[in-house]
C-alpha angles and dihedrals in degrees: 000000000000126000095255092057090047093050090048091052092051091048091053093050098046096081090050093047094049091059090060127092116267097261091046090049091054092049092046092051092047090051092046094048093045090053091046092050091053089058092061107088115241125200117254121244117233118238123190110213138162088272091057128255113354132173130235131200113258091221108042096014094225121140115274128203115253095242098040122124094190133033107252091212104050104010096240114157109238132198114221102184 
């Protein structure tokens, strides 16, 4: 997801969020920002194991497949350049 789509999604949700009670607004924004952050690719961390060089997710630190674009455990977008 690129930044323009993300900004458009946030703009569409703002009027709905502002009609909520204060605690619900806070929770909705936290959920929205957490989801948005997961769409920004993070670099993988190298991990040297018995099987050779493997890669782990920078968020949940679980092993990630070499060709993956997203972590299958936490949904974080990853950059595998």
